SERO-780972 format. One record per residue (C-alpha): residue number from 1; x, y, z. Coordinates in nm, 4 decimals, decimal comma, padded with zeros to 6 digits, always signed. Layout:
<recs>
+------+----------+----------+----------+
: loke :       px :       py :       pz :
+------+----------+----------+----------+
:  NUM :        X :        Y :        Z :
...
+------+----------+----------+----------+
</recs>
This chain:
<recs>
+------+----------+----------+----------+
: loke :       px :       py :       pz :
+------+----------+----------+----------+
:    1 : +00,9096 : -00,9575 : +00,5318 :
:    2 : +00,7049 : -00,6594 : +00,6458 :
:    3 : +00,5926 : -00,7684 : +00,9909 :
:    4 : +00,5956 : -00,4293 : +01,1654 :
:    5 : +00,4093 : -00,1777 : +00,9516 :
:    6 : +00,3606 : +00,1914 : +01,0307 :
:    7 : +00,0672 : +00,3699 : +00,8672 :
:    8 : +00,0410 : +00,7463 : +00,9291 :
:    9 : -00,3233 : +00,8546 : +00,9000 :
:   10 : -00,5019 : +01,1883 : +00,8886 :
:   11 : -00,8517 : +01,0961 : +00,7776 :
:   12 : -00,8045 : +01,2176 : +00,4212 :
:   13 : -00,9999 : +01,0819 : +00,1275 :
:   14 : -00,8487 : +00,7687 : -00,0220 :
:   15 : -00,6714 : +00,6563 : +00,2924 :
:   16 : -00,9010 : +00,3544 : +00,3249 :
:   17 : -00,7377 : +00,1984 : +00,0164 :
:   18 : -00,3990 : +00,2324 : +00,1823 :
:   19 : -00,5260 : +00,0850 : +00,5069 :
:   20 : -00,6641 : -00,2207 : +00,3280 :
:   21 : -00,3332 : -00,2661 : +00,1485 :
:   22 : -00,1331 : -00,2394 : +00,4704 :
:   23 : -00,3770 : -00,4772 : +00,6380 :
:   24 : -00,3332 : -00,7342 : +00,3616 :
:   25 : +00,0444 : -00,7049 : +00,3991 :
:   26 : +00,0133 : -00,7747 : +00,7712 :
:   27 : -00,2205 : -01,0684 : +00,7035 :
:   28 : +00,0408 : -01,2277 : +00,4799 :
:   29 : +00,3255 : -01,1909 : +00,7299 :
:   30 : +00,1257 : -01,2431 : +01,0468 :
:   31 : +00,2425 : -00,8954 : +01,1377 :
:   32 : +00,0939 : -00,5915 : +01,3062 :
:   33 : +00,0031 : -00,2411 : +01,1937 :
:   34 : +00,0517 : +00,0774 : +01,3950 :
:   35 : -00,1832 : +00,3629 : +01,3089 :
:   36 : -00,0083 : +00,6928 : +01,3802 :
:   37 : -00,1722 : +01,0341 : +01,3904 :
:   38 : +00,0527 : +01,3389 : +01,4209 :
:   39 : -00,1196 : +01,6379 : +01,5822 :
:   40 : +00,0478 : +01,9042 : +01,3703 :
:   41 : +00,1688 : +02,1648 : +01,6194 :
:   42 : +00,3947 : +02,3167 : +01,3512 :
:   43 : +00,1059 : +02,4841 : +01,1658 :
:   44 : +00,0897 : +02,8625 : +01,1516 :
:   45 : -00,2530 : +02,8479 : +01,3121 :
:   46 : -00,0975 : +02,6940 : +01,6235 :
:   47 : +00,1604 : +02,9611 : +01,6994 :
:   48 : +00,1037 : +02,9232 : +02,0715 :
:   49 : +00,0408 : +02,5663 : +02,1785 :
:   50 : -00,1850 : +02,5903 : +02,4795 :
:   51 : -00,3379 : +02,2849 : +02,6426 :
:   52 : -00,6865 : +02,3352 : +02,4997 :
:   53 : -00,5548 : +02,3683 : +02,1444 :
:   54 : -00,3417 : +02,0567 : +02,1706 :
:   55 : -00,6228 : +01,8664 : +02,3374 :
:   56 : -00,8525 : +01,9520 : +02,0453 :
:   57 : -00,5946 : +01,8299 : +01,7920 :
:   58 : -00,5344 : +01,5097 : +01,9844 :
:   59 : -00,9068 : +01,4504 : +02,0276 :
:   60 : -00,9567 : +01,4797 : +01,6532 :
:   61 : -00,6611 : +01,2475 : +01,6045 :
:   62 : -00,8156 : +00,9885 : +01,8324 :
:   63 : -01,1276 : +00,9927 : +01,6172 :
:   64 : -00,9199 : +00,9491 : +01,3015 :
:   65 : -00,7277 : +00,6466 : +01,4312 :
:   66 : -01,0485 : +00,4916 : +01,5660 :
:   67 : -01,2088 : +00,5189 : +01,2217 :
:   68 : -00,8970 : +00,3721 : +01,0592 :
:   69 : -00,8941 : +00,0876 : +01,3090 :
:   70 : -01,2370 : -00,0242 : +01,1871 :
:   71 : -01,0806 : -00,1140 : +00,8515 :
:   72 : -00,8190 : -00,3305 : +01,0202 :
:   73 : -01,0823 : -00,4873 : +01,2445 :
:   74 : -01,2685 : -00,5966 : +00,9318 :
:   75 : -00,9536 : -00,7752 : +00,8144 :
:   76 : -00,8811 : -00,9379 : +01,1483 :
:   77 : -00,5375 : -00,7765 : +01,1625 :
:   78 : -00,3540 : -00,6985 : +01,4851 :
:   79 : -00,2889 : -00,3292 : +01,5351 :
:   80 : -00,2063 : -00,0535 : +01,7809 :
:   81 : -00,2723 : +00,3206 : +01,7676 :
:   82 : -00,0812 : +00,6274 : +01,8730 :
:   83 : -00,1467 : +01,0017 : +01,8696 :
:   84 : +00,1575 : +01,2256 : +01,9066 :
:   85 : +00,2387 : +01,5942 : +01,8697 :
:   86 : +00,4896 : +01,7449 : +01,6307 :
:   87 : +00,5837 : +01,8354 : +01,2759 :
:   88 : +00,4484 : +01,5455 : +01,0642 :
:   89 : +00,7518 : +01,4715 : +00,8436 :
:   90 : +01,0314 : +01,4440 : +01,1032 :
:   91 : +00,7908 : +01,2905 : +01,3527 :
:   92 : +00,6935 : +01,0078 : +01,1150 :
:   93 : +01,0549 : +00,9477 : +01,0112 :
:   94 : +01,1835 : +00,9464 : +01,3709 :
:   95 : +00,8963 : +00,7273 : +01,4914 :
:   96 : +00,9636 : +00,4635 : +01,2251 :
:   97 : +01,3332 : +00,4588 : +01,3122 :
:   98 : +01,2933 : +00,4654 : +01,6902 :
:   99 : +01,0500 : +00,1753 : +01,6985 :
:  100 : +01,2236 : -00,0264 : +01,4258 :
:  101 : +00,9428 : -00,0608 : +01,1719 :
:  102 : +00,9954 : -00,2805 : +00,8673 :
:  103 : +00,7991 : -00,0466 : +00,6402 :
:  104 : +00,6043 : +00,2782 : +00,6354 :
:  105 : +00,2947 : +00,2703 : +00,4151 :
:  106 : +00,1640 : +00,6043 : +00,2852 :
:  107 : -00,0620 : +00,7389 : +00,0083 :
:  108 : +00,0592 : +00,9749 : -00,2638 :
:  109 : -00,2466 : +01,1751 : -00,3568 :
:  110 : -00,5703 : +01,3072 : -00,2124 :
:  111 : -00,7112 : +01,6242 : -00,0665 :
:  112 : -00,5586 : +01,8070 : +00,2287 :
:  113 : -00,6189 : +01,6660 : +00,5728 :
:  114 : -00,5301 : +01,7625 : +00,9272 :
:  115 : -00,1600 : +01,7724 : +00,8468 :
:  116 : -00,2210 : +01,9908 : +00,5382 :
:  117 : -00,1020 : +01,7522 : +00,2691 :
:  118 : -00,0282 : +01,4092 : +00,4094 :
:  119 : -00,1398 : +01,2662 : +00,0757 :
:  120 : +00,1256 : +01,4577 : -00,1161 :
:  121 : +00,4255 : +01,6592 : -00,0093 :
:  122 : +00,4491 : +01,5022 : +00,3361 :
:  123 : +00,4672 : +01,1566 : +00,1802 :
:  124 : +00,7355 : +01,2657 : -00,0655 :
:  125 : +00,9428 : +01,4202 : +00,2139 :
:  126 : +00,9128 : +01,1029 : +00,4197 :
:  127 : +01,0343 : +00,9049 : +00,1175 :
:  128 : +01,3366 : +01,1333 : +00,0915 :
:  129 : +01,4255 : +01,1208 : +00,4600 :
:  130 : +01,3273 : +00,7758 : +00,5830 :
:  131 : +01,5911 : +00,5169 : +00,6647 :
:  132 : +01,3099 : +00,2597 : +00,6587 :
:  133 : +01,1460 : +00,1259 : +00,3406 :
:  134 : +00,8478 : +00,3370 : +00,2386 :
:  135 : +00,5623 : +00,1814 : +00,0416 :
:  136 : +00,3811 : +00,4595 : -00,1419 :
:  137 : +00,0350 : +00,3836 : -00,2741 :
:  138 : -00,1213 : +00,6139 : -00,5319 :
:  139 : -00,4919 : +00,6257 : -00,4568 :
:  140 : -00,7746 : +00,6897 : -00,6976 :
:  141 : -00,6283 : +00,5016 : -00,9955 :
:  142 : -00,8053 : +00,2456 : -01,2113 :
:  143 : -00,5578 : -00,0233 : -01,1066 :
:  144 : -00,6756 : -00,2317 : -00,8126 :
:  145 : -00,4233 : -00,2944 : -00,5366 :
:  146 : -00,3041 : -00,6516 : -00,5077 :
:  147 : -00,1150 : -00,8293 : -00,2301 :
:  148 : +00,0779 : -01,0516 : -00,2229 :
:  149 : +00,2562 : -00,9075 : -00,5251 :
:  150 : +00,2960 : -01,1609 : -00,8056 :
:  151 : +00,5171 : -00,9487 : -01,0329 :
:  152 : +00,7750 : -00,7072 : -00,8914 :
:  153 : +00,9699 : -00,4602 : -01,1055 :
:  154 : +01,3104 : -00,3250 : -01,0052 :
:  155 : +01,5013 : -00,0645 : -01,2025 :
:  156 : +01,8791 : -00,0761 : -01,2010 :
:  157 : +02,1563 : +00,1380 : -01,3416 :
:  158 : +02,4372 : -00,0383 : -01,1585 :
:  159 : +02,4756 : +00,2385 : -00,8986 :
:  160 : +02,5151 : +00,1548 : -00,5306 :
:  161 : +02,1650 : +00,2826 : -00,4528 :
:  162 : +02,0128 : +00,0741 : -00,7316 :
:  163 : +02,2117 : -00,2313 : -00,6256 :
:  164 : +02,0826 : -00,1991 : -00,2703 :
:  165 : +01,7274 : -00,1622 : -00,4008 :
:  166 : +01,7756 : -00,4717 : -00,6148 :
:  167 : +01,8797 : -00,6714 : -00,3082 :
:  168 : +01,5607 : -00,5610 : -00,1352 :
:  169 : +01,3571 : -00,6513 : -00,4445 :
:  170 : +01,5108 : -00,9990 : -00,4534 :
:  171 : +01,4261 : -01,0472 : -00,0847 :
:  172 : +01,0704 : -00,9279 : -00,1462 :
:  173 : +01,0186 : -01,1498 : -00,4502 :
:  174 : +01,1640 : -01,4505 : -00,2675 :
:  175 : +00,9376 : -01,3971 : +00,0337 :
:  176 : +00,6276 : -01,3718 : -00,1878 :
:  177 : +00,7265 : -01,6318 : -00,4492 :
:  178 : +00,6887 : -01,3534 : -00,7055 :
:  179 : +00,8423 : -01,3085 : -01,0481 :
:  180 : +01,1087 : -01,0364 : -01,0526 :
:  181 : +01,1263 : -00,8122 : -01,3584 :
:  182 : +01,4642 : -00,6383 : -01,3888 :
:  183 : +01,4760 : -00,3247 : -01,6029 :
:  184 : +01,7657 : -00,1068 : -01,7140 :
:  185 : +01,7117 : +00,1851 : -01,9500 :
:  186 : +01,9627 : +00,3428 : -02,1853 :
:  187 : +01,8711 : +00,7104 : -02,1971 :
:  188 : +01,9331 : +00,7971 : -02,5628 :
:  189 : +01,8664 : +01,1652 : -02,4951 :
:  190 : +02,2066 : +01,1825 : -02,3252 :
:  191 : +02,3845 : +01,0654 : -02,6412 :
:  192 : +02,4818 : +01,2800 : -02,9387 :
:  193 : +02,5107 : +01,2000 : -03,3095 :
:  194 : +02,8885 : +01,1789 : -03,3617 :
:  195 : +03,1126 : +00,8703 : -03,3644 :
:  196 : +03,2101 : +00,9132 : -03,0017 :
:  197 : +02,8439 : +00,9110 : -02,9066 :
:  198 : +02,7915 : +00,5886 : -03,0997 :
:  199 : +03,0722 : +00,4317 : -02,9022 :
:  200 : +02,9369 : +00,5651 : -02,5738 :
:  201 : +02,5929 : +00,4347 : -02,6722 :
:  202 : +02,7336 : +00,0844 : -02,7127 :
:  203 : +02,9094 : +00,1192 : -02,3790 :
:  204 : +02,5875 : +00,2380 : -02,2169 :
:  205 : +02,3977 : -00,0640 : -02,3461 :
:  206 : +02,6733 : -00,2959 : -02,2283 :
:  207 : +02,6629 : -00,1332 : -01,8831 :
:  208 : +02,2839 : -00,1711 : -01,8718 :
:  209 : +02,3067 : -00,5395 : -01,9612 :
:  210 : +02,5748 : -00,5924 : -01,6978 :
:  211 : +02,3631 : -00,4188 : -01,4316 :
:  212 : +02,0703 : -00,6451 : -01,5193 :
:  213 : +02,2840 : -00,9591 : -01,5182 :
:  214 : +02,4154 : -00,8815 : -01,1692 :
:  215 : +02,0589 : -00,8753 : -01,0378 :
:  216 : +01,9767 : -01,1975 : -01,2246 :
:  217 : +02,2657 : -01,3763 : -01,0537 :
:  218 : +02,1439 : -01,2629 : -00,7113 :
:  219 : +01,7848 : -01,3609 : -00,7879 :
:  220 : +01,8683 : -01,7047 : -00,9257 :
:  221 : +02,0718 : -01,7797 : -00,6131 :
:  222 : +01,7424 : -01,7401 : -00,4242 :
:  223 : +01,5416 : -01,9452 : -00,6767 :
:  224 : +01,3496 : -01,6354 : -00,7828 :
:  225 : +01,2010 : -01,6424 : -01,1320 :
:  226 : +01,3447 : -01,3523 : -01,3334 :
:  227 : +01,2559 : -01,1680 : -01,6520 :
:  228 : +01,4971 : -00,9088 : -01,7912 :
:  229 : +01,4432 : -00,5954 : -01,9946 :
:  230 : +01,6956 : -00,3525 : -02,1442 :
:  231 : +01,5179 : -00,0616 : -02,3095 :
:  232 : +01,6080 : +00,2646 : -02,4836 :
:  233 : +01,4402 : +00,5999 : -02,4254 :
:  234 : +01,3136 : +00,8002 : -02,1318 :
:  235 : +01,3765 : +00,6046 : -01,8087 :
:  236 : +01,0569 : +00,7299 : -01,6459 :
:  237 : +00,8412 : +00,6488 : -01,9497 :
:  238 : +01,0097 : +00,3087 : -01,9786 :
:  239 : +00,9184 : +00,2390 : -01,6154 :
:  240 : +00,5531 : +00,3223 : -01,6748 :
:  241 : +00,5477 : +00,1208 : -01,9980 :
:  242 : +00,6948 : -00,1803 : -01,8176 :
:  243 : +00,4344 : -00,1549 : -01,5414 :
:  244 : +00,1605 : -00,1664 : -01,8036 :
:  245 : +00,3176 : -00,4192 : -02,0416 :
:  246 : +00,4107 : -00,6778 : -01,7800 :
:  247 : +00,1141 : -00,6219 : -01,5456 :
:  248 : +00,3467 : -00,5267 : -01,2592 :
:  249 : +00,2058 : -00,5267 : -00,9054 :
:  250 : +00,4807 : -00,3248 : -00,7323 :
:  251 : +00,8011 : -00,1356 : -00,8102 :
:  252 : +01,1185 : -00,1219 : -00,5990 :
:  253 : +01,3569 : +00,1758 : -00,6308 :
:  254 : +01,6489 : +00,3204 : -00,4369 :
:  255 : +01,7116 : +00,6613 : -00,2836 :
:  256 : +02,0436 : +00,8319 : -00,2333 :
:  257 : +02,1933 : +01,1647 : -00,1309 :
:  258 : +02,4453 : +01,3507 : +00,0824 :
:  259 : +02,2608 : +01,3078 : +00,4088 :
:  260 : +01,9283 : +01,2885 : +00,5845 :
:  261 : +01,8473 : +01,6582 : +00,5461 :
:  262 : +01,9168 : +01,7060 : +00,1763 :
:  263 : +01,8755 : +01,3527 : +00,0469 :
:  264 : +01,7216 : +01,3351 : -00,2972 :
:  265 : +01,5549 : +01,0497 : -00,4745 :
:  266 : +01,7635 : +00,8442 : -00,7134 :
:  267 : +01,7421 : +01,1053 : -00,9860 :
:  268 : +01,4164 : +01,2443 : -01,1129 :
:  269 : +01,3157 : +00,9002 : -01,2408 :
:  270 : +01,2338 : +00,7652 : -00,8958 :
:  271 : +01,0660 : +01,0874 : -00,7912 :
:  272 : +00,8430 : +01,0851 : -01,1005 :
:  273 : +00,7696 : +00,7153 : -01,0511 :
:  274 : +00,6568 : +00,7670 : -00,6915 :
:  275 : +00,4236 : +01,0424 : -00,8086 :
:  276 : +00,2794 : +00,8683 : -01,1142 :
:  277 : +00,3000 : +00,4920 : -01,0724 :
:  278 : -00,0420 : +00,3243 : -01,0754 :
:  279 : +00,0985 : +00,0482 : -00,8508 :
:  280 : +00,2751 : +00,0680 : -00,5130 :
:  281 : +00,6372 : +00,1838 : -00,5127 :
:  282 : +00,8777 : +00,0596 : -00,2444 :
:  283 : +01,1640 : +00,3055 : -00,1941 :
:  284 : +01,4675 : +00,1968 : +00,0070 :
:  285 : +01,7800 : +00,3769 : +00,1225 :
:  286 : +02,1188 : +00,2242 : +00,1945 :
:  287 : +02,1955 : +00,3574 : +00,5422 :
:  288 : +02,5642 : +00,2752 : +00,4986 :
:  289 : +02,6056 : +00,5396 : +00,2270 :
+------+----------+----------+----------+
</recs>
């Protein structure tokens, strides 16, 4: 499913875990990885981009991609490398779109590197802006990365963004012969204590069950094994609990928004999940929105 994989690199601590994960993905699909280094000419320290300054940035970038390539060599994975100039976030997003990558794989924590904070805010901005699926991998956790994924979790609230993410999750589970866990959470904090709230609570649970059932129908049509979960409480905490309780290997979530510039994640739940999940999170955006 992910045959063309883009991995932005900057030499930061923890990136080797991400490279191994991307390499294992490519092994499974018989695909290829592109290692991309963005020489950050948007930094305040590079107010005037003269040839010698840019050459120094690109030279350092060449060293970074060469080091990263050693990891892929050890896995026997096909790869290419590229060093380009620009502002990291739009450059990564545009590069993935222009060259039609199936997924962008990026880390979500680590110390600052050449592009200031590739293992943090840059990743989150790419998640928000990318039209391509982004696989975020939180490094430095106690959970070991595993591919192919055996258990995939998708959260749904019946919205168009969640429905699109569920379709992607079904495709992913089908391609990996994985079990799909479908979760919908009734957020009790949004309900009051009066009779009308009791009625709306029942309606909320019914809507959650319907959202789950719609995903089940799609999954069973692809012969994907499904387990369903309708929970009450904080959606973000329920996501983390499900990851732990069902030994989930990866999470799929949707993004939405008004447009490429000001797109937000599907509520704060997805944003918090990307930041805190101990397993990879695949975020997808419905380009037709």
